[in-house]
N, C-alpha and C positions, 0 to 999 in steps of 0.2 A: 568550534568543532565542526569538523568535517562531516557532510550527510552520512556517509559510510559508517561512522563511529556511532551515530545517535543511539540505533538499536542496542548497540552493544553496550553503549556508556548506561543506557537503562537498566540492562541487565546485570553490568556490573554494581551499579547502585543498589539494586534489589540485593544480590547476594551479600554485599558489604553492609547493607544495613541490617540484614537480618543476622548475619554471623557476628556482628558486634553486640547485637541485642541478645543473642544466645549465649554469647562469651561473658556478658558483663553484667546481664539483667541479676537483680539482687533478690527478686521474689520468686518462688515457686519454681525456680531452676535448678538442674541438678548441678550442684557446686562439689566438685572432689578435691581432695588434698594432692598435691603434685607427688607424693609416694604412690599413690594409687595409680597414677597414669605410667609412672616408672616401671611397675611389674606388668602392665598391659592389662590391668583389670579395671574395668569401670562400672560402677554399680548406680543405681538410680533410688536407693531406697533411702537418703538422706536429704531432705529437702527443707529449706528455711522459708519463713513466712516474714515479710516485711509488715511493720507496723506503721502507723502514719507518719510518712518520712519528714513531716514539718518539725518533728524534733531531730535535728542533728547535733546532737552537743558533745559527740566524742564518745558517750557511754555505749558499751557494746550491745546490752541489753535492750538500750533505746533504737539505737541503730537498726539491729537486725531482728529485734523481736525474740520471742522464745522458740526455740526448736521444738517441731512437732515431733510427738512421740519419742521423745527421750533422746534425742540425738546427742552424742558425746560433745563435752566441752571443746575437744581439741579441733572439731570440724568447726565450731563458732569460732575459735581462736584463729583458724585458717581462714575463714572468711573475711574477718574483722581485718586481719594483717594485709589481705588482698586489697580490701577496700582503701587501707590506710596507703599501701604502695602506688605509685605512678604507674600507669599502663607501661610504659617502656620496661620499668625492672620487672614486672610481670612475665613480659615477654622474654627479657634475659635470663629468669629463673627458668622458663620451660625450655629455652636453648641450651643452658647449661645442664639439665637434666637428659637433653638427648631426645626431647619427644619429638614424634614425627610428626608431619601434617595431617596425617591419617589420624593419630590419636587426638590431636587438638581438635579435628573436625567432628571426631564421636563426643569428645568434651561438651561441646556445644551442642551435642545432639542434632547436629544440620543434617547428617544421613537420614534422620526421621522426618526432616519438615517437607522435603519435597516442593512443591508450588505453593506451599503455606508459609513460606519464609517471612513474609511480612504480615501475617495475620495473627501473629502471636500475641496474647493479651498482655504479654509484660513489654512491649514495645514502649508504652508510655512510661511504665515504671523506670525502666533504663534511661530515658530521656530525663526523668526528673532526677535519678542518680548522677546522670552526667553532668546536669547543670551545676549541681552540688558540687561535684568533683571539680569541674572546672573552677568554681567559684573560689573553693579553698586552695585549688592549685593553679593559678592563673598563667603561670609560665610553663606549665606541663598540661594543657589542655587534650584531652582525648578527643578524637573525631572517628567518624564512620570508616575512615581508611586504616583504622588499627590494625584489622585483619590482613590488609596487603602488605602492611609494614611488615608484620611479623612473618608472612611468607617471604618477603626479601631478604630479611634477616636470616630467614633460615636457611634459604640458598646460599646465601652468603657463607654461613658457619658451617655448611655441609656441600662442599662443592662436589661431591659424587650425586648429589640430586638434582633433577632438573625440574623439580617441583615449580608450576606458575600458577597463578590463580586461576586462570581458564582450564588448563589442562587437569588441575586438582578436582576442581567441580565438575568438569565434564565427565570425568572418570565415574563419577557417582551418580549422574542422571543420565537417562536415556534423552535422545534428542526432543523428543515431544515434551517432556516435562522442562526441560531446559526451557523451552520457549515459552511455555504456560507461566513459569517464573517471570519472564520478560512481559508477557502480555499483561499480567495481574500486577505489573510494577509501572508501566508506562507512563504513569500520571507522577511518577517519583521523579524529583530533580536529579539529574544525573551528575557524576563526578569525572570532569573530563580526563584527569590524569589515569584514572582507572580505565575509562573508556579507550583512551589510547593504548594502554598497557596491553587490553584482551582483543583489541580490533584485528590487530595484524595476524594472532594465532587463528582466530575464527575465521577469518577470510581466507587466509593461508590453506587451512584444513579444508576447507569446502572446496577451494580451487585446486588443489593438490588431488582431491579425491573426484575430481571433474563433477562436482554437485552440480545437477541443471538449475538453472535460476526459476523452471517451473516447480521444482522440487523445492527450493526455498521459499517461493510464493505460497505454496501450501502449507509449508512449516510454520510460517509467519501468521497463518491463517488471514492472509489480507482479504482474500475472496468474502471473508464473513466481518469484515471491519464495519463498524457502525458509522464511522467517520466517512465523510467523501474521500474516497481512495487517493485522490491526489493531495489532500491535505494531511494525510496519515505520515508522520516521520518515518514509521517503518517502510513505507513504500518508497520514500526517497533513497533511504539506505538499499533497499533491494535493487533499485535502478542502478546505483553506483557499482553493485556487486554484478550485476548484469553486463555492465560496461567491461568491467575486470575480466570478467568469463570470458568476453569475446576477444579481448586483446591478447590474452593467453592462449585461448585456444583459436589462432589466426586462421581465418577461412570459413570459419563458421558463418552461417547466413543467419542465425539467430539474432533478433533484435528485441527490444525491450517490447514494442507492440506485437510482434508476433508471438510472444509468451502472452500478452493480456488477451489476444483472441481466442487462446486456448480456455479462457475461464469468462470471457464476457463477448455477447455477439456484437457484430460491427456496429450496429444502431445505438447499442447501451454505451459502447466505448466511445463513440462518437459524442455521444450526449454529454458524457461526462468530462471529456476533453473540453467540449465548447464552454460548458458551467464554470470549468477551472479557469479558463482564459480570461475571464472577467473579474479575477482577483487579482491584486497585485501580488499576493503571496504565493500565488500558484500558476501565475500566468507564464513564467519561464518555462517551466516543465510541461505546460499544457501546449503551449507553442513548439515545443521539441516533440512531443509524441505525436501532434496533429501533422508534422511533417513527415515523421515517420510512418503514419498511417497512409498518407497520398502515396508515398514511396512503396509502401509494402503492398497496396492495391497494385499499382501499377506494374511491379515485379512479379506478382503474381498473375499478371495478365488479365486483369478485371478491367474491362472496358466501361465507359459511363453508363451504359444500360444496366451492367452487372451490379454496379455500384448503387445505382438508383434502387435496385431489388433489395441490396444488402442494407440499405439504410430504410427499406421497407417502406419508402415513399409511395410504391402503388397500393398500399394498404392505408395510408394516412386519412385520418377522418377530418383533420383541421383543413382549411383551404391549402392547396399545396405551396403557393407562391408565399405563403406567409410563415411556413414552416422553417425552424432554424436547420433543421436537417436538410433542408432543399437549399440553404445557403452553403452548407457543407459539401453538398454533392456539387454546386455550382463551381467551387473552387477546385474540386478535383476535376471537373470537367475541362477547365482552363489550363490545369496542371497537365493533363492528358493531351490536351490540343497543343500546348508549348511542344511537347515531346514528339507528337505525331502532327504536324501542321497541314499536310496533306488528306487528312482522314476527316470526313464529315461527322460531328460531333456535336452539331447544333440542337437546341433543346428539343424541336421539331422532329428531329431525325431521331433523338433516343425515344422519345415519347411514343413515334410510331412502332418502334421496335417493342418497347415494353408493352405497349396494348394493342399488340397485333391482333386482329381479328375482334379487337373492341375499340375500334376507332372514335366510336360516338362518347365512349366515357372520357378520353382526354380532351376532347373538344368541349365537353360539358365542362372540364375542369377550366378549360380557359375562358368560356363563356361566363361563368359563374365569377371568375376573377375579375371581370369588368364591373361588377357590381361592387367592388370596393376600392373607394378613392387611391389608397395605397399602390394597388395593382392595375388600375384601370388603364391606364398608357401602355403597360407592358403587354398585356393581355390582347388590347386592341390592335398593337402591332403584330402580336403573333397569328391573329387571326388574319390579318392581310397577308401575312408572310405563308400561311396555311393555303389560301385561296390561290396564290400564285403559284404554289408547288403542285396544287391539283391540276392548274390550267397548264402549267408545263407538261404535266404527264399526261395531259388530256383526257382527266378522268370524268368519265361519263356523269353528267349533271344527276342522273338518278342516285347513283352511289352518293353523291355528295349531298343530295337530298336526304340519304339516310344517315349519313355520318354526322350532319349538323342536327340531326333530331328534329327535322323539320315536321314530320307529319303530326298532325294535331296543333302545330304552333299557329298562334294568332298572327293575324294581318301584320300587325306593327310590330311582332317579336322580332328580335335581332336574328333570330335562328331564319326566319322567314326573309328578312332583309338580306341577309349575306348569300342565302340561295338564290335569290333572285339576282344579285349582283353577278353571282358566279354565272348562272345561266345566260345572262346577257354577254358577259365576256366569252363565253364558250361559243356562243353563237357568231361571234366575230372573228374566230380564229379561220384561217385560211383553210378552205377545203383542200383535203387530199385529192389531185388527179388520179382518176383511175387509169391506168396503162390501157391503151388501144386494144381492142380485141383481135387476136390474131386469125386474119384469113386463111383458112385451109385451103391449100393447093388444090 
């Protein structure tokens, strides 16, 4: 099944399971003789209670129990006959009587069920009945697609009706309730054929109405999902919808990642993508989103120092160079540098911009990184490069003394050593010759 069909398939499964349950449940369900529907009058006063269904011997009283509150024999006979008849014959009878899809929907009381379609206490009882029915009628097995079949047959019999499974249910539930039905049933196995049947209608309707992907994201309540976002099947379906939306509305700058940035901060989003990239089931979508995130930052004119702050690396508590977000930032810096090769986006340049006026902070980060084996060599090289930068800029040794945090440092402290090396190299710089004084005439 294509990903975009998945959530619709779950919805279809929910509706079909519930409608079949409501239509065929044999206990505590409202069952009406066909002539009641023919007159358009539907009542709920006669309810039959099923006894222990372990005795299914063909005796009407054993199969259906005694009618509560003096129900008439005709109702019992009607129910008995309906149970004896194959499902296909029941559907044919409804069609011959000209019952509309609305009538059958009300007969099953689905207009009252809303998002509790699968919560009916009669579901297990209907399953028990269905198993018995299938055992007695192996060549006429009933399935959860019974309702969909009726709807198809109804449309064939009445060519003036344009009723479809999707439109029929959609007309009775607002969008929020419709989605609640989906969410409540997302763990119910979907039916592929039914999913395909309604997928095109749902997608076409949203696309026709220019339903923004951000609205669909909220409708599916993806921001509230308990699953990791990229593992949620509904998210994959949403990504496909976003792609379709962009293709149809050519020229839009909308992308999947641009919508996600409405709901998540950049650092949170980057962390989700990074985690998803580690698992085979989500690595492909993670790679795609990571690339989109890089492009989105660049298109929005975020420089490496901007992204450094977006990822909150300037607020990080763990060692900077050991952070997974630092690796994300490094990849963006490389991406940015490839597109702007003449621009200086080296790490030291970026750190100087981020920590302007707080030079001692980033120098401390580098010095501390020397204490960790994994980052010792990297940090040592950075410090050498930093001293070289100061030397080329002829930075006053007093300022370097402060930047290095040398005041109070012990004699053998690396800060003191770095400062002494810098002062020595600075003293070796060629002195600038002062221009000769002009003699007044």
